[in-house]
ROSE-4610 file (N, C-alpha, C; in Angstrom, 1 decimal, always signed):
// ROSE-4610
residu = [M/M/M/N/N/N/R/R/R/N/N/N/P/P/P/A/A/A/P/P/P/K/K/K/P/P/P/A/A/A/H/H/H/E/E/E/A/A/A/P/P/P/A/A/A/D/D/D/A/A/A/A/A/A/T/T/T/S/S/S/P/P/P/P/P/P/G/G/G/P/P/P/G/G/G/L/L/L/D/D/D/H/H/H/P/P/P/G/G/G/R/R/R/I/I/I/T/T/T/S/S/S/P/P/P/D/D/D/R/R/R/L/L/L/T/T/T/G/G/G/I/I/I/E/E/E/D/D/D/L/L/L/I/I/I/L/L/L/G/G/G/R/R/R/L/L/L/D/D/D/D/D/D/D/D/D/K/K/K/A/A/A/Q/Q/Q/D/D/D/V/V/V/V/V/V/F/F/F/I/I/I/D/D/D/L/L/L/K/K/K/G/G/G/K/K/K/S/S/S/P/P/P/V/V/V/A/A/A/D/D/D/G/G/G/L/L/L/I/I/I/V/V/V/A/A/A/S/S/S/G/G/G/R/R/R/S/S/S/Q/Q/Q/R/R/R/H/H/H/V/V/V/G/G/G/A/A/A/M/M/M/A/A/A/D/D/D/H/H/H/L/L/L/L/L/L/R/R/R/A/A/A/L/L/L/K/K/K/E/E/E/A/A/A/G/G/G/Y/Y/Y/G/G/G/K/K/K/C/C/C/R/R/R/V/V/V/E/E/E/G/G/G/M/M/M/P/P/P/N/N/N/A/A/A/D/D/D/W/W/W/V/V/V/L/L/L/I/I/I/D/D/D/A/A/A/G/G/G/D/D/D/V/V/V/I/I/I/V/V/V/H/H/H/L/L/L/F/F/F/R/R/R/P/P/P/E/E/E/V/V/V/R/R/R/S/S/S/F/F/F/Y/Y/Y/N/N/N/I/I/I/E/E/E/K/K/K/I/I/I/W/W/W/S/S/S/V/V/V/E/E/E/T/T/T/G/G/G/G/G/G/H/H/H/R/R/R/A/A/A/A/A/A/I/I/I]
num = [1/1/1/2/2/2/3/3/3/4/4/4/5/5/5/6/6/6/7/7/7/8/8/8/9/9/9/10/10/10/11/11/11/12/12/12/13/13/13/14/14/14/15/15/15/16/16/16/17/17/17/18/18/18/19/19/19/20/20/20/21/21/21/22/22/22/23/23/23/24/24/24/25/25/25/26/26/26/27/27/27/28/28/28/29/29/29/30/30/30/31/31/31/32/32/32/33/33/33/34/34/34/35/35/35/36/36/36/37/37/37/38/38/38/39/39/39/40/40/40/41/41/41/42/42/42/43/43/43/44/44/44/45/45/45/46/46/46/47/47/47/48/48/48/49/49/49/50/50/50/51/51/51/52/52/52/53/53/53/54/54/54/55/55/55/56/56/56/57/57/57/58/58/58/59/59/59/60/60/60/61/61/61/62/62/62/63/63/63/64/64/64/65/65/65/66/66/66/67/67/67/68/68/68/69/69/69/70/70/70/71/71/71/72/72/72/73/73/73/74/74/74/75/75/75/76/76/76/77/77/77/78/78/78/79/79/79/80/80/80/81/81/81/82/82/82/83/83/83/84/84/84/85/85/85/86/86/86/87/87/87/88/88/88/89/89/89/90/90/90/91/91/91/92/92/92/93/93/93/94/94/94/95/95/95/96/96/96/97/97/97/98/98/98/99/99/99/100/100/100/101/101/101/102/102/102/103/103/103/104/104/104/105/105/105/106/106/106/107/107/107/108/108/108/109/109/109/110/110/110/111/111/111/112/112/112/113/113/113/114/114/114/115/115/115/116/116/116/117/117/117/118/118/118/119/119/119/120/120/120/121/121/121/122/122/122/123/123/123/124/124/124/125/125/125/126/126/126/127/127/127/128/128/128/129/129/129/130/130/130/131/131/131/132/132/132/133/133/133/134/134/134/135/135/135/136/136/136/137/137/137/138/138/138/139/139/139/140/140/140/141/141/141/142/142/142/143/143/143/144/144/144/145/145/145/146/146/146/147/147/147/148/148/148/149/149/149/150/150/150]
x = [+7.6/+7.0/+6.6/+6.1/+6.0/+5.6/+6.6/+5.8/+5.7/+4.3/+3.9/+4.7/+5.1/+5.6/+4.4/+4.4/+3.5/+3.4/+2.4/+2.6/+2.8/+4.0/+4.6/+4.2/+3.9/+2.9/+4.1/+3.6/+3.9/+4.0/+6.0/+6.4/+7.3/+6.5/+7.2/+8.2/+9.0/+10.1/+9.6/+10.3/+9.7/+10.9/+10.3/+10.9/+12.1/+13.1/+14.2/+14.9/+14.8/+15.4/+16.7/+17.1/+18.7/+19.0/+19.0/+19.4/+19.7/+18.7/+18.6/+19.4/+19.5/+20.4/+19.9/+20.9/+20.6/+19.3/+18.8/+17.6/+18.1/+17.4/+17.0/+18.5/+19.6/+20.3/+21.2/+21.0/+21.9/+23.5/+23.9/+25.6/+25.8/+25.0/+25.1/+26.0/+26.9/+27.6/+26.6/+26.9/+25.6/+24.5/+24.1/+23.5/+23.8/+22.8/+23.3/+23.9/+24.5/+25.5/+24.6/+24.1/+23.6/+22.0/+21.3/+20.1/+19.3/+19.8/+19.1/+19.1/+19.5/+19.6/+18.6/+17.7/+16.4/+15.7/+14.5/+13.4/+12.0/+10.8/+10.3/+10.2/+9.8/+9.4/+10.3/+11.8/+12.7/+13.2/+13.2/+13.5/+12.0/+10.4/+9.5/+10.4/+10.7/+11.2/+12.3/+13.6/+14.5/+14.4/+13.1/+12.5/+11.9/+10.8/+10.0/+11.1/+12.0/+12.8/+13.7/+14.3/+15.0/+14.3/+13.0/+12.2/+11.7/+11.6/+11.7/+12.5/+14.4/+14.7/+15.1/+15.8/+16.3/+17.4/+18.3/+18.9/+20.0/+21.5/+22.3/+21.2/+21.0/+20.1/+21.0/+20.8/+21.9/+20.6/+21.1/+20.1/+21.0/+20.6/+21.6/+20.4/+21.3/+20.7/+20.9/+19.8/+19.9/+19.0/+19.0/+18.7/+19.8/+19.2/+20.4/+20.7/+20.5/+21.2/+20.2/+19.0/+17.7/+16.6/+15.9/+14.4/+13.3/+14.3/+13.3/+12.5/+13.7/+13.0/+14.1/+14.3/+15.1/+16.1/+15.4/+16.4/+15.6/+17.2/+17.1/+17.4/+16.3/+16.7/+16.4/+18.0/+17.5/+18.0/+17.3/+17.1/+17.0/+17.6/+17.3/+16.4/+16.0/+14.9/+15.8/+15.7/+16.2/+15.4/+14.0/+13.5/+12.2/+11.6/+10.2/+9.5/+9.2/+8.3/+8.8/+9.9/+10.5/+10.6/+10.6/+10.6/+8.7/+8.1/+6.8/+5.7/+6.8/+6.5/+6.6/+7.7/+8.6/+7.7/+7.8/+7.0/+5.3/+5.1/+3.4/+3.6/+4.4/+4.7/+5.0/+5.8/+6.5/+5.0/+4.3/+2.9/+1.9/+2.2/+0.8/+1.3/+2.4/+3.4/+2.9/+3.3/+3.3/+2.0/+1.4/-0.2/-1.1/-0.7/-0.9/-0.5/+0.8/+1.5/+1.1/+0.0/-0.4/-0.1/+1.1/+1.8/+0.7/-0.2/-0.6/-0.5/-1.5/-0.8/+0.4/+0.6/+2.2/+2.0/+2.9/+3.1/+3.7/+3.5/+4.2/+4.3/+5.2/+5.5/+5.9/+6.4/+6.4/+5.7/+5.0/+4.7/+4.3/+3.7/+2.8/+4.3/+5.6/+6.7/+7.8/+7.5/+8.7/+10.2/+10.3/+11.8/+12.8/+11.7/+12.0/+11.2/+10.8/+9.7/+10.4/+9.8/+9.6/+8.4/+8.8/+7.9/+8.3/+7.3/+7.5/+6.3/+7.4/+6.5/+6.9/+6.7/+7.0/+8.5/+9.0/+10.5/+11.4/+10.8/+11.8/+11.3/+12.3/+12.1/+12.5/+11.8/+12.3/+12.6/+13.3/+13.9/+14.3/+13.1/+13.7/+13.7/+15.3/+15.5/+15.5/+15.6/+16.1/+17.6/+18.5/+19.7/+20.3/+20.0/+20.8/+20.3/+18.6/+18.9/+18.9/+19.5/+20.0/+21.6/+22.1/+23.7/+23.2/+22.5/+22.2/+22.5/+21.6/+20.8/+22.2/+22.6/+23.6/+22.9/+22.1/+21.6/+22.0/+22.9/+23.6/+24.2/+25.5/+26.6/+26.3/+24.5/+24.3/+24.4/+23.9/+24.0/+25.4/+26.4/+27.6/+28.6/+29.6/+30.1/+31.6/+32.5/+33.5/+34.5/+35.6/+37.1/+38.2/+39.1/+40.3/+40.4/+41.3/+41.9/+40.6/+39.3/+38.3/+38.6/+39.1/+38.8/+37.7/+37.1/+35.9/+36.9/+36.0/+36.3/+36.0/+37.7/+37.1/+37.3]
y = [+11.5/+10.8/+9.6/+8.6/+7.3/+6.9/+6.2/+6.0/+4.1/+4.3/+2.9/+2.6/+1.3/+0.7/+0.1/+0.3/+0.0/-1.0/-2.1/-3.3/-3.4/-4.9/-5.3/-6.7/-6.3/-7.7/-8.4/-9.9/-11.0/-11.1/-11.6/-11.5/-12.6/-13.4/-14.8/-14.6/-15.5/-15.6/-16.5/-16.1/-16.2/-18.0/-18.7/-20.1/-20.1/-19.5/-18.9/-17.9/-17.3/-16.4/-17.1/-18.3/-19.0/-18.2/-18.3/-18.1/-16.4/-15.7/-14.0/-13.4/-12.2/-11.1/-10.5/-9.9/-9.6/-8.1/-8.2/-7.1/-5.9/-5.2/-4.3/-2.8/-3.2/-2.3/-2.4/-3.5/-3.4/-3.4/-3.6/-3.9/-2.5/-1.6/-0.1/+0.5/+1.5/+2.5/+2.8/+3.0/+4.1/+3.1/+2.1/+0.9/+0.2/-0.4/-1.4/-2.8/-3.7/-4.6/-6.0/-6.0/-7.2/-6.7/-8.2/-7.9/-8.1/-9.0/-9.6/-8.7/-7.1/-6.6/-5.4/-5.8/-4.9/-4.9/-4.0/-4.7/-4.2/-4.8/-4.9/-3.6/-3.0/-1.2/-0.9/-0.9/-0.5/-1.2/-2.5/-3.3/-3.0/-2.5/-1.9/-0.7/-0.2/+1.5/+1.5/+0.7/+0.4/+0.3/-0.5/-1.8/-0.6/+0.0/+0.9/+1.8/+2.8/+3.5/+3.3/+1.9/+1.6/+0.8/+0.7/+0.6/+1.8/+2.6/+4.4/+4.8/+4.5/+4.7/+6.3/+6.0/+7.4/+7.0/+7.7/+8.4/+8.6/+8.2/+8.2/+8.2/+6.7/+6.7/+6.1/+6.7/+6.2/+5.8/+5.1/+4.2/+4.8/+5.2/+5.8/+4.9/+3.8/+2.6/+3.7/+4.4/+5.0/+4.1/+2.9/+2.1/+2.3/+2.5/+2.8/+4.1/+5.1/+6.0/+7.6/+6.6/+8.2/+7.5/+8.1/+7.9/+8.4/+9.3/+9.7/+8.5/+7.8/+6.5/+5.3/+4.2/+3.2/+3.3/+4.3/+4.9/+5.8/+6.4/+7.6/+7.2/+7.3/+7.2/+8.5/+8.9/+9.9/+9.3/+9.8/+10.1/+11.2/+11.1/+12.2/+11.8/+12.8/+12.5/+13.1/+13.4/+14.3/+15.7/+15.5/+17.0/+16.5/+18.0/+17.9/+17.1/+16.9/+15.6/+14.6/+13.7/+12.5/+12.7/+13.8/+13.6/+13.5/+14.1/+14.3/+12.7/+12.1/+10.4/+9.5/+10.0/+8.5/+9.0/+10.0/+10.1/+9.5/+9.8/+9.5/+7.7/+7.2/+5.8/+5.2/+5.9/+5.0/+5.1/+6.3/+6.5/+5.7/+5.4/+4.4/+2.6/+2.6/+1.0/+0.9/+2.2/+1.7/+1.7/+1.9/+2.5/+0.8/+0.2/-1.4/-2.2/-2.4/-2.8/-3.0/-2.0/-2.0/-1.4/-0.3/+0.3/+1.6/+1.7/+2.9/+4.6/+5.3/+6.3/+7.7/+7.5/+8.4/+9.8/+10.1/+12.2/+12.3/+13.7/+13.9/+15.6/+16.1/+17.3/+18.0/+18.7/+19.1/+18.7/+18.0/+17.3/+18.5/+19.3/+20.8/+20.8/+21.5/+22.2/+20.6/+20.0/+18.5/+18.6/+19.9/+20.2/+19.1/+19.1/+18.3/+17.7/+16.2/+15.9/+15.2/+15.2/+14.0/+13.4/+12.4/+11.1/+10.7/+10.2/+10.0/+8.9/+7.5/+6.4/+5.4/+6.4/+5.4/+5.3/+4.7/+3.6/+3.8/+4.7/+5.3/+6.3/+7.1/+8.7/+8.7/+9.1/+9.6/+11.0/+11.2/+12.3/+12.2/+12.4/+12.6/+14.3/+14.7/+15.7/+15.7/+17.1/+17.8/+18.0/+17.3/+16.9/+18.5/+19.4/+21.1/+21.3/+20.5/+20.9/+19.8/+19.1/+18.1/+18.3/+18.8/+19.6/+20.3/+21.3/+22.6/+21.9/+21.8/+20.9/+19.8/+19.2/+18.0/+17.5/+16.9/+16.4/+14.6/+14.6/+13.1/+13.3/+14.7/+14.9/+15.0/+15.2/+15.9/+14.3/+13.3/+12.1/+11.4/+11.5/+10.9/+10.9/+9.9/+10.7/+10.7/+11.5/+12.0/+12.1/+11.1/+10.5/+11.4/+11.1/+11.7/+13.6/+14.0/+15.8/+16.6/+15.7/+17.0/+17.6/+18.8/+19.1/+20.1/+20.0/+21.2/+22.8/+23.3/+24.9/+25.5/+26.0/+26.6/+27.7]
z = [+29.5/+28.4/+28.3/+28.3/+27.8/+27.0/+26.0/+24.7/+24.7/+24.1/+24.4/+22.6/+22.6/+21.3/+20.6/+18.9/+17.9/+18.0/+17.5/+17.7/+16.7/+17.0/+15.9/+15.0/+13.5/+12.6/+12.5/+11.9/+11.7/+10.8/+10.7/+9.4/+9.6/+8.3/+7.7/+6.7/+6.7/+5.8/+4.6/+3.4/+2.4/+2.3/+1.6/+2.0/+1.0/+0.3/+0.2/+0.6/+1.7/+2.5/+2.9/+2.6/+3.1/+1.5/+0.3/-0.7/-1.2/-0.4/-0.6/-0.4/-0.6/-0.2/+1.4/+2.2/+3.0/+2.9/+4.0/+3.6/+3.1/+3.0/+1.8/+2.4/+1.7/+1.4/+2.8/+2.8/+4.3/+4.4/+3.7/+3.0/+3.0/+2.4/+1.9/+3.0/+3.5/+3.8/+4.8/+6.4/+7.0/+7.3/+7.0/+7.4/+8.6/+9.1/+10.3/+8.9/+9.6/+8.6/+9.2/+10.6/+10.6/+10.8/+9.9/+9.2/+10.8/+11.5/+13.3/+14.1/+13.7/+15.1/+14.3/+13.4/+13.0/+13.4/+13.6/+14.2/+13.0/+13.0/+11.9/+11.6/+12.4/+11.7/+11.0/+11.5/+10.8/+9.8/+9.5/+8.0/+7.1/+7.8/+6.6/+6.0/+6.7/+6.7/+5.7/+6.2/+5.0/+3.9/+3.5/+2.5/+1.5/+2.4/+1.2/+0.9/+1.8/+1.3/+0.0/+0.2/-0.9/-2.2/-2.2/-3.6/-3.8/-3.3/-3.4/-4.1/-3.5/-5.0/-3.4/-2.6/-1.4/-1.6/-1.9/-1.8/-0.1/-0.1/+1.0/+2.5/+2.4/+3.2/+4.7/+5.9/+7.2/+8.3/+8.8/+10.0/+11.1/+11.8/+13.5/+14.4/+15.3/+16.1/+18.0/+18.0/+19.2/+20.5/+19.9/+21.3/+22.5/+24.1/+25.1/+25.3/+24.0/+24.1/+24.2/+23.6/+23.8/+24.2/+25.1/+25.5/+24.4/+23.4/+22.2/+21.2/+20.7/+19.9/+20.1/+19.5/+19.3/+18.1/+16.7/+15.5/+14.8/+14.3/+13.2/+12.2/+11.2/+9.7/+8.8/+8.3/+7.2/+6.2/+5.1/+3.9/+2.6/+1.5/+0.9/-0.5/-1.3/-2.5/-3.0/-4.6/-5.7/-5.5/-5.3/-5.4/-4.2/-4.4/-2.9/-3.8/-5.1/-5.4/-5.0/-5.2/-4.9/-3.4/-2.3/-0.8/-0.7/-1.5/-0.6/-1.6/-2.6/-2.8/-1.6/-1.4/-0.5/+1.0/+1.4/+2.6/+2.7/+1.3/+1.2/+1.2/+0.2/+0.6/+1.6/+2.9/+3.8/+4.8/+4.5/+5.7/+5.5/+4.5/+4.2/+3.9/+3.7/+3.9/+6.1/+6.3/+7.5/+8.4/+7.5/+8.1/+7.8/+6.9/+6.2/+6.7/+7.6/+8.4/+9.4/+10.0/+11.6/+12.2/+12.2/+12.7/+13.4/+12.6/+13.5/+12.7/+13.2/+12.3/+12.9/+11.9/+12.2/+12.4/+13.2/+13.2/+12.1/+11.5/+9.5/+10.0/+9.9/+9.9/+8.7/+7.6/+6.7/+5.3/+5.3/+3.6/+2.9/+3.3/+2.7/+1.4/+1.8/+1.1/+0.7/+1.5/+1.1/+0.9/+1.6/+1.8/+2.7/+3.7/+4.8/+5.5/+5.4/+6.2/+7.0/+8.5/+9.9/+9.6/+10.1/+10.3/+11.2/+12.6/+13.5/+13.9/+14.1/+13.7/+15.3/+16.2/+17.9/+17.9/+17.7/+18.4/+16.6/+15.5/+14.9/+14.2/+14.2/+13.5/+12.4/+11.0/+9.6/+9.3/+8.9/+8.2/+6.5/+6.1/+4.6/+3.9/+3.2/+2.9/+1.3/+1.6/-0.4/+0.2/-1.0/-0.9/-0.2/-0.4/-0.1/+1.0/+1.6/+2.6/+3.7/+3.2/+4.6/+4.7/+4.0/+3.8/+5.0/+4.8/+5.3/+7.5/+7.4/+8.9/+9.5/+8.3/+9.1/+9.6/+10.1/+11.7/+12.2/+11.2/+11.4/+12.1/+11.8/+12.6/+14.3/+14.6/+16.0/+16.8/+16.5/+16.9/+16.7/+15.7/+15.5/+16.7/+17.1/+18.1/+17.3/+17.8/+17.5/+17.8/+17.5/+18.3/+17.4/+18.5/+17.6/+17.9/+17.4/+18.0/+18.2/+18.7/+18.7/+20.4/+20.8/+22.4/+22.6/+24.4/+24.1/+24.6/+24.0/+24.2/+25.8/+25.7/+27.2/+27.0]
C-alpha cells in the first residue's frame, strides 16, 4: 500500500524562538530530545496533547522501521471524557493545519481512540486500557537477558 504524505504546512518560528524553551515537552522521558528530528505534524500533535494535559506521552520513531508510519504517539487521558476531548481537539487542529481528514476509530466509547494521520499514528487511552494492551512494548527493543523460547 502506497501512502502519500499529507501536505506540510508552512511554519514560521516566532521572533523570540532563540530564547523560548524547546518544543512541547520534548525534554520529558519517552519523547524525542532533539526538536530538529520532529516533523511538522509530529510537533503539532505533541503540542496539542501538551495543551490538553495528556499524561505519559510517548513518541516512538518508526522512520526506517515500519512502512506503516514514520511515528507512533501514545498518550493517556484521565477519563473517557478527557480522551474524547483530546481526540476531538487533535482532529480539529490537524484539519485546520491542512493535514486533511484523518481516519479515527474508537470515538464513541473513548477508552482507546486511534487516529491515523498518515505519517503519524496516535493512540489515546484511558490508563487502565493502556496498561492492559501495553502497545509500547510491541515497538520497544529489549536488550539483555531475554532469550527466544525453544
